[in-house]
N, C-alpha and C positions, 0 to 999 in steps of 0.2 A: 634561445640557443639552437643551434641544429643538432640533429641526433646524430653520430657516427656511428658505424659498423666497427664493433671490436677488430682487434688486429691478432691473426692466427696465432702468433710467437706470444703476446697475452692470454690467449683464449688457451694455449699450452699449458702456459704455468699455473693457470687454476687449475685445469683438469689433473696435474701433474701431484699439486698437492693437496688435491681433495682424495685423490686415488692413496695418497701418502698417510692421510691422515684414517682414511678405513682400515689400510694396513693396520697403523699404530692402534686401532678401537680393539681389532680383529685379534689380535696377538697379547692384548692387557685385559682379554675381557674377563679370565679366571682370576687374574692377578689384582684386580681393582680394588683400589682403598674404598673401604666402608663409608668412610668421610665425604666422598662424592659420589654425587647423582647418575646413576647408570644411563648411558647412552640410550635413549629411544627415540620416539620418533621426531619430537619436538627438539629434542638435543640434535638430530642430524639436519632438520628445516636450520637452525642456529648456525650451526655448522658450514653449511651453502651459501646460508646468508653472508657469513665471513669471508669467505671464500671467492664466492660466485662476482661480485662489484669487480675484481682484479683484472675482468677480460677488456675492462675500460681505464685500466689506469692509466694511460698515456695521454688517452681521449678528455678525461675528466679526473685528472688526478684529486683536486680537494675533495669532490662528492663520495669519490674510492673511499679516500681517506676516513671520512666523517660516519659513512656507512658503514666501513669495517669495524669502527673504532665503535660504534653503538652497539653492531650485533655480538661484538666479542663482549664487552662490556656486561648486556644482557646474558650470554652463556655463562661467562665467570660469576655471577649473580644469583643466575639459576643455579648451583651448585654443581655444573657440571665441570669433570677435569679436563683441565689444559692439555691441549692434544696439539699437533703439528700444525693445526689450523690458525694457531695464534703466531706462524710466522707471515701470514698474510699482513697481519699488521704491520710486522717491520715492512713488508715488501710494500704498501701503502705509503708509509713514512718514505720510504725511498724515492717514490715515484714522486711524490709531494716537490722532496728539494732537487731531484731531478728534471721534471718539467714543469715547475712555476719559477717564476720572481724570487731570489735569494731573500727578498722582504717580507714577499708572503708566507714564502716556505716558513721559513724562521718564527712567524706569528702565530702559524696554525699548528708546528711543531709543538712552540710553548704551551700554546693552548691545550694542548690534547696533552702535554706533560703535566700541566698542572693538574690537571681533571685524574691524570691515573693516581698522582702523589695523595691528592683530597681521598679519591677511592682508597686507596692503600693505607692510607693515614686513618679512615673511618672502621676498615677493619681490623686494622690492629688495636683499637680502644673497643672492640666490639667481640673480637674473636682470637682467640688464642692460638690457632693458629696460623697468624698470619706473622711470619720473620721481621723482624725488622730491618735486615740487611735486603729487602725488597725496595726500600724507600732510596737505595745506593745503586742497586740492579737494574730498576725501570730508566733512571736518566741515560746511564750506562746503554741499555740496550735501547732508547730511542736516539742518541748519540750517531750509533757505529751506522744504523743505515742511512741518518741523515747527510754523514758525513761523506758517506759512499756516493748520495744523490749530487751534492754540490762537487763531486769530484768530477764525475761524470758529464754534469753541464756545463763544468768551466772547461772540460776537454772539448764537447760537442763545440762550444761555442770559440774557441781556440781553432779548429778543425775547420769551422766554418768563416773567420775571418782568414787563415790562411790559405781556402778556396777564392775568397775574394780577393785578396789580395794578387792573387795566381793570374785569377782571370782580367784584373784589370792590366797587369804589368803585359800579358799576351796581347791585350787590347792596345794596349800603347806601344808595344813592336810593333805590332801588325800598324797603326797609325802612323804608327814612325818611318817604316818601311815605304807606306805606300807615299807619302809626301815625298821621301827621298826620290822615289822614283818619277813622282811627277815632277819635283824639278828638273831632275837631266831629262826627261824627254821633253820637258818644255826647253830646257836649254841647250839640246841636240837640235830642236825645231829653229830653234834662234840661230844657232850656227848653221843648219842648214840653208837658211834664209841667207844669210850672209853669203856662203859659198854661190848660190843660185843666182842672186841679185848681181853678184859682179860678173858673173857667165853671160845673164841678160843686158846688164847695162854693156858689156862688150859689144853684143852680140847688135845691141839697138847704133850705138855708134858706129860700128862698121857698115852696117846698113844704112845709116845717115852718109856716112862718106862715099857709099858706093853710089848711092842716088844721084848726089852731086855731079859725081862723073859721067854717068850714062844720061843726063837730059836729053839726050838726042835719039833716046831709045823709050818711050814713050810707056811701053808695056812692063818692060824691065824695072823702069823708075817705079810705074804703078805698083809695082809687086813688093819692091823694097821699103817704099812708102808707108805700104800695108805692113810689113815686117816690123817696121819702127815703131809705127803707133802701136802695135800689138804689145811690144816689147815696152812699151813706156805706160800702157794699160796695167799689164803684167806687174811692173813692179809698183804701182799707185795699189794694187789689191794685195802685193804682199806687204807693202808696208802700212796697208789699213789691219791684214794680217800680225803683223808681228808685233802691232802696239797691245791686243789681245795676250801674245804668249809671253810680252814681258811681264805683265801683270799677273798673270798666270804663275811664271817661273817665279816671281817675287814673292808672291804669296806662298808658293811651295817651298821655296827654299827658307823663306824666315822659320815656317813652322817646321821643317827638318831640321835644321841648326838648331833650335830650342831645344828638339829631343837628344841632341847629338851629346853623349858625356866623354870627353877627351881627358885623361889624367894625365897631372903632371905637366912638364914641358911640351910633352908631345902635342898637345891640344894646340898650342901657339904655332906650330908648323904648319897647320893647312890657310893659315890666310895667305903667305906669301908664294905658297905652292898653286893658289887658285884667284889669281887674281883677277876680279872682275871687268875692272876698267880697262885691262891688260887688251892690246889687238889680239886677233885670232891667230892663236899658235898654231905653226906647221912641224914638221921634222927638222926645219933650220933652228927651233927655238930649243931643242934638244940640250945642248952644251948650258947654257942659261940656265935651264932647269936642273941639270944635274948641279950647278956651282951651285944654286939655291938650297939643293939638300945636303952638298958638303957643306956649306957654312951652317947649317941646323943640326949638322953633328955625325949626319951619317957618309960613310967614305962610299962611293960610287964608281964604278968603270963604265965608260960607255963606246960602245963599238956599234959604227956605222957601216955599213958596205953596202955598193951598189948603186946606179947612178939612174935607173929606170924613171920614167918620169910616175907620178904619184899624182891621182886627182886631190883638188884641196879639202874636199870631204871627208875622204880617206886620211890624209895626212893629220887634218885636227882629229879623227876619233883614235891616230895612233898614237897621239901625242896625250891625248888624254887619259889612254890606258896605261900608259908609261907612268902620267904622273900619278895617278891613283893608287899603282902599283908603288912605288916608291912612298907615298904619302903611309901605304900601311906597314911597310916594312918601319918608317919612322915611329909609327904606333906601335908594333908591337915586335919587332924584331930584336928588342935589348939593345942594351948600351956596344956589346963588342960586333954586329950585327956589320955586314958589306952585302954591298948591292952589286949584282953586274947588268947591265941593259945591255942587251944586243937589239939591232935592228937591220935586218936584210931586206931589200927592195929591190925584187925582180921585175920583169914584163909584165905579170899576172897576179903579184901579191906583195904584201908587204907582212913579214915575218918577224914578231918582236916575241922577245924572250928578255922576262925580268927575274932573276934567281936572287934569293940572301940565305948568308946563313946563320939568320937570327934566331935566337934560343927558344923562342915562341913557335915551337912546333908541335905543342899538343893542345892546352884548353885556351890558350891565345888565339891560334890557329882555328882550332875549331871555331871560336866565336868569329872570326876575320870571314869565316865561308859565309857565315848567317847574316854577315853587315852589309851595309851600305855601298861599300864602293865596290865591291864584285857585283850587284845588280846592277849598277852603273855601267861597269866594266860591260856586262852583258848585255845592255839594254843598246850599247853604242855598238859592239859587233853585230849583235842584231840585225841593225841599222843596216848595215854595209853586206850583209850576208856573209857575215865569216864565221869563224868558230874560235870559241876559247876554251883552255883547258886550266885548271889550278889545283894546287895541293900541297900536300907537305913534300918535302925536300928529300933525296937518299942524302943520308949522312945529316939531315940536321937544315933545318929553314923554311923555307916555304918557296914557289914557283909559280909563275904566270905565263903561260904562253898564249898568244892568239897569231892568228890569219887573218889579215883582210885583205880580199879579195880589189887590184888596184887597176883590172885590165882598161883601158881606154882606148878602143879603136873606134871611136867617132870618125876623126881623122881619116883614115883609110877606107872605112865604110863610102865616107861621103866622097873621099876620090873615084871608089870601085863606081860608085853610082852614076858619078858626072860622066866617066867614059863609056857605060854602057849606054848614055844617051846620046852620046856623039853619033855622028852618021857612020 
């Protein structure tokens, strides 16, 4: 058994008890009963032997109990008066009950109590000074510190269990959030692939068509053939990458869905709102989305303004943000909630506003802020270089606002570059 240094708190308890015993002895020197042996050097050695082991009561509770008990029995057997040093025995009993397993503590306390009762019974048989009530007082005196120690041990165990459970919940929440972010990023990457692959396919087909029209110009035809071949290689590389992304997305989505807990009928609303088999959505699909949400039980008003061109990737991000915001309203808005969706398309940006008057404006909404839905929105907004704000709405409810840059000047820039090349 490795030796452990005493703790300063236990040393302070032992020192205080020794000082209390000294003050007790000093105050009773002139009043000490003649039937007790006067405190001498040997008596103080025994008193110190009773108290000193307490400095190791947390590290070695069983050894401290028996050493203290033996010294106390010797002190009482030699006829010294019962001083406050006897409190050390109760502290040792408390230590055994508090710092050892319950069965071990009961076994040691029972053996010690049996020895005490035997000692008292012998004293009653041989000495007239021992009162019979001692046979009742000793079990009570042992039971009180023992039960205090057992209670303290149970409290520490309960606190330890709560700390472990809290740590596990935090770890599970962190893993769930991480899986949700991974799934959302993989999905964004896959959808981005769909957008870019479409554009590359159009570019390749246009290059092929143009090459057939300029066969009489070898240099131009060769350049167009190079463009077409590069487009095909790019598509092949993207197809190879998307297979990896789909596997990562499937794994992350399965883990994220396993961690999601959606109460009641609201949990069934997420499936129709996020159909993985449906074509890649755009702003044109918003009426269909609103219809699904209305059928799920949430009244929704949709207002779309502007007719500016919006890149496919931005359209997809806008649709997903609105979809996620309405899903959160379904989950947390309450039965009387009403949602308002506003989309404004301009030349430079798509501005989105989703507001509801749901009852979940305090505790429920705080949970939404830390959930996975807003995390996914932030990921999408960040991917296109936009801005996102969300929070409780004045007057009750919740609001989500997003601005997605949609400037698409590629055609004008290309035309300007072509004009500069003209002689």
